[in-house]
C-alpha positions in Angstrom: 95.6 75.2 123.9 95.4 78.6 122.3 92.9 79.3 119.6 94.2 78.7 116.0 94.8 81.7 113.7 92.5 81.6 110.7 94.0 83.4 107.7 93.8 83.2 103.9 96.7 82.4 101.6 98.8 85.3 100.2 101.3 85.6 97.4 104.7 86.2 98.9 103.0 87.6 102.1 104.0 90.8 103.8 105.5 91.2 107.2 102.2 91.5 109.0 101.1 88.1 107.8 104.2 86.4 109.2 104.1 88.6 112.4 100.8 87.1 113.2 101.9 83.6 112.4 104.8 84.1 114.9 102.3 85.0 117.6 100.3 81.8 117.3 101.0 78.2 117.7 98.5 76.7 115.3 97.8 78.3 111.9 94.7 77.4 109.9 94.8 78.4 106.2 91.4 79.1 104.7 91.1 76.8 101.7 87.3 76.9 101.2 86.7 80.5 100.5 85.8 82.2 97.2 88.7 84.1 95.5 88.6 87.9 96.1 90.0 90.3 93.6 92.4 93.1 94.4 93.8 91.5 97.5 97.1 90.0 98.6 95.8 86.6 97.5 97.5 87.2 94.2 99.7 90.3 94.8 102.6 91.6 96.8 104.6 94.8 97.3 108.4 95.0 96.9 110.9 97.9 97.0 112.7 98.8 93.8 114.6 101.9 92.8 113.1 104.1 95.6 109.5 103.1 94.9 107.1 100.4 96.0 106.4 98.0 93.1 103.2 95.9 92.9 103.6 92.4 91.6 100.3 90.8 90.6 99.7 87.2 89.5 97.1 87.1 86.7 94.4 84.5 87.1 91.7 83.1 84.9 88.1 81.9 85.3 87.0 84.9 87.4 83.7 85.7 85.6 82.0 83.9 88.5 82.6 82.9 92.0 85.5 80.5 92.1 86.9 78.6 95.1 90.4 79.7 96.0 91.8 76.2 95.4 90.3 76.2 91.9 91.7 79.6 90.8 94.1 78.9 87.9 97.1 81.1 87.0 97.1 82.7 83.6 100.4 81.9 81.9 99.3 83.4 78.6 100.6 86.6 80.2 104.4 87.0 80.7 104.1 87.8 84.4 106.7 85.3 85.5 109.6 87.1 83.7 108.2 90.4 84.8 108.1 89.3 88.5 111.5 87.7 88.5 113.0 90.7 86.7 111.5 93.1 89.3 112.8 90.9 92.1 116.3 90.8 90.6 116.3 94.5 90.0 115.2 95.2 93.6 117.2 92.7 95.4 120.1 91.5 93.2 122.6 93.5 95.3 121.0 92.6 98.6 123.4 90.7 101.0 121.4 87.4 101.0 120.0 87.4 97.4 122.6 84.9 96.2 121.8 82.5 99.0 118.0 82.6 98.7 117.2 83.6 95.1 117.4 80.1 93.6 114.8 78.7 96.0 112.2 81.3 95.0 113.1 81.1 91.3 112.6 77.4 91.3 109.2 77.5 92.9 108.0 80.3 90.7 109.1 78.6 87.5 107.5 75.3 88.4 104.5 76.9 86.8 101.9 75.7 89.3 98.5 75.4 87.8 96.7 76.8 90.8 97.3 80.0 92.7 96.7 78.4 96.0 99.4 75.8 95.5 101.9 78.4 94.5 101.1 80.5 97.6 101.4 77.6 100.0 104.7 76.5 98.6 106.1 80.0 98.8 104.8 80.5 102.3 106.4 77.2 103.4 109.7 78.3 102.0 109.5 81.6 103.7 108.8 80.0 107.1 111.8 77.7 106.6 114.1 80.6 105.8 112.7 82.5 108.8 113.5 79.3 110.9 109.9 79.3 112.1 108.3 75.9 112.8 104.5 76.1 113.2 101.6 73.6 112.9 99.9 74.5 109.6 96.4 73.1 108.8 93.7 73.8 106.2 90.0 74.4 106.6 87.7 71.6 105.4 84.6 73.8 105.1 83.8 77.5 105.1 82.6 79.3 108.3 81.3 82.8 107.9 81.5 83.4 111.6 84.1 80.9 112.9 84.0 79.9 116.6 87.1 79.4 118.8 89.4 80.9 116.2 91.3 84.1 115.7 89.8 85.2 112.4 92.2 87.4 110.4 90.7 86.6 107.0 90.7 89.6 104.6 92.0 91.9 107.4 95.4 92.3 105.9 94.6 94.2 102.7 96.4 96.3 100.1 93.4 98.5 99.5 93.1 99.9 103.0 94.3 99.3 106.6 91.8 96.7 107.7 94.0 95.2 110.4 92.6 95.4 113.9 96.1 95.8 115.2 98.8 98.5 115.1 102.3 97.1 114.8 105.5 99.0 115.5 108.0 97.5 113.1 111.7 97.0 113.9 113.5 98.9 111.1 116.2 97.1 109.1 118.6 98.2 106.3 116.8 98.4 102.9 118.6 98.9 99.6 116.7 102.0 98.3 115.7 105.3 99.9 116.6 106.9 103.1 113.3 106.3 104.9 112.3 102.8 106.1 109.4 101.3 104.2 107.5 99.0 106.5 105.4 95.9 105.8 106.6 95.0 102.4 106.7 91.4 101.1 108.7 89.1 103.4 111.3 88.7 100.6 112.4 92.3 101.3 113.4 91.3 104.9 114.8 87.9 103.9 117.0 89.2 101.1 118.2 92.2 103.2 118.8 90.4 106.5 119.0 86.7 105.8 119.4 84.6 109.0 118.6 87.6 111.2 115.1 88.1 109.5 113.2 86.0 112.0 114.7 87.7 115.0 114.0 91.2 113.5 110.4 90.2 113.0 110.1 88.9 116.5 111.3 92.3 117.9 108.4 94.1 116.3 105.6 95.0 118.7 101.9 94.9 118.5 100.2 97.8 120.2 97.4 96.8 122.5 
């Protein structure tokens, strides 16, 4: 049995997140860590009108250390409409938007109390649309230096390239710009390529 992949939850994760999931049979989501600001835990990148747009979910109760499963979403800010407006603007004319949009809209507008629950439901949907079936588990305690696990926690980061791997991405047709923009949120690939998204992701290569 291969070692499980240990990784944190992300909001509408990027291609690298799902690339690593595809490479491993057993996925372990870190559910006992403290929330970390300015990470993909509550943000993602999408492509709109020739620029990369950052969507960030506002959260509350962050004046102290807070367990990721206890981080609450701040609905006093009108982020939901902003996010959905940006997604519609960026992907409304994408080939598969009309087929997938309702699924994402319905999850977002459930108004989950906790960020972790929102992230997990969105990730589960993305795996289903990618036609990827993996064994997903959750940690029951925090290990600073886990044994017998592939630890990718905090290594996929928007602030800098923390990833220990270099990945050569398989380009696909995007709606904006003439140059391919790699490693955006998985929704970019799903809305643009639909049922081909999983195979495109599988054709990407990790440089050894």
